matplotlib code that plots the C-alpha trace (Angstrom):
import matplotlib.pyplot as plt

x = [-40.6, -42.6, -41.1, -37.6, -38.0, -39.6, -36.7, -34.1, -35.8, -36.1, -32.4, -31.4, -33.4, -31.8, -28.2, -28.2, -27.9, -25.0, -23.0, -23.1, -22.2, -18.4, -18.5, -20.7, -18.3, -15.3, -16.9, -17.2, -14.6, -11.7, -11.8, -8.0, -6.7, -3.4, -1.7, 0.9, 4.5, 5.8, 9.1, 11.5, 10.2, 6.5, 5.7, 2.1, 0.5, -1.0, 1.3, 4.3, 8.0, 9.6, 12.0, 15.1, 14.0, 13.5, 17.1, 18.6, 16.6, 18.7, 17.5, 16.9, 17.2, 13.7, 14.3, 17.0, 14.5, 11.6, 9.5, 6.9, 7.7, 6.8, 4.3, 5.4, 6.4, 7.2, 10.4, 11.5, 13.7, 15.1, 15.0, 16.2, 14.6, 11.7, 11.2, 9.0, 7.4, 7.5, 6.3, 9.4, 8.3, 5.7, 7.1, 3.7, 4.0, 2.2, 3.5, 5.4, 7.3, 9.2, 12.7, 13.6]
y = [10.3, 9.2, 5.6, 7.0, 9.2, 6.3, 4.0, 6.5, 7.0, 3.3, 2.8, 5.6, 4.0, 0.7, 2.0, 4.3, 1.5, -0.1, 3.1, 3.0, -0.8, -0.4, 1.9, -0.5, -3.4, -1.4, -0.7, -4.3, -5.5, -7.7, -11.4, -11.8, -13.5, -12.0, -14.1, -12.2, -13.2, -14.5, -13.5, -15.6, -17.6, -17.4, -20.3, -21.1, -23.6, -22.1, -19.0, -18.3, -18.1, -14.8, -15.2, -14.5, -17.3, -19.6, -18.9, -19.5, -22.7, -25.8, -28.8, -31.8, -35.5, -36.2, -39.9, -39.1, -37.2, -39.7, -37.2, -38.3, -38.2, -34.9, -34.9, -34.1, -30.4, -30.0, -30.4, -30.4, -27.6, -26.7, -23.1, -22.3, -24.9, -25.9, -28.4, -27.0, -28.8, -26.0, -25.8, -25.9, -23.0, -21.1, -21.2, -22.2, -23.9, -27.3, -28.5, -27.3, -29.6, -28.3, -29.7, -31.6]
z = [-42.5, -39.4, -39.7, -39.9, -36.8, -34.9, -35.9, -34.8, -31.4, -30.9, -31.7, -29.4, -26.5, -27.1, -27.5, -24.4, -21.8, -23.8, -23.6, -19.8, -19.6, -19.5, -16.5, -14.6, -15.4, -14.3, -10.9, -10.0, -7.5, -8.7, -7.9, -7.7, -4.6, -3.4, -0.7, 1.3, 1.0, 4.3, 5.8, 7.8, 10.6, 9.9, 7.6, 6.9, 4.6, 1.4, 1.4, -0.7, 0.1, -1.0, -3.9, -1.7, 0.7, -2.2, -3.4, 0.1, 0.8, 1.2, -0.8, 1.5, 1.4, 2.7, 3.4, 5.9, 8.0, 7.4, 5.5, 3.0, -0.7, -2.2, -5.1, -8.6, -8.8, -5.1, -3.1, 0.5, 1.7, 5.1, 6.2, 9.7, 12.0, 9.7, 6.9, 4.1, 1.2, -1.5, -5.1, -7.3, -9.5, -7.6, -4.0, -2.6, 0.8, 0.9, 4.2, 7.3, 9.7, 12.7, 13.0, 16.2]

ax = plt.figure().add_subplot(projection="3d")
ax.plot(x, y, z, "-o")
ax.set_aspect("equal")
plt.show()
């Protein structure tokens, strides 16, 4: 009987911290990085174009404007007076060049 009670007390002492573990994990801050979506006229490298701007962007013949060849998965577009190298699927801005 004494061994049974000792085993139950030992198990209760070992399980108690595990019951509180999910609450401690939920209190940790999230490590997600949320980059703001930029609006017209404020293009910055590393940010994303809004979906409406992506739909209205005009594809560009980059050789005509002497721009470098975009890497795979990127394309040059012209929005307003700026040339932007944008990720084809993500809308991530890799480069910004002001038009002359």
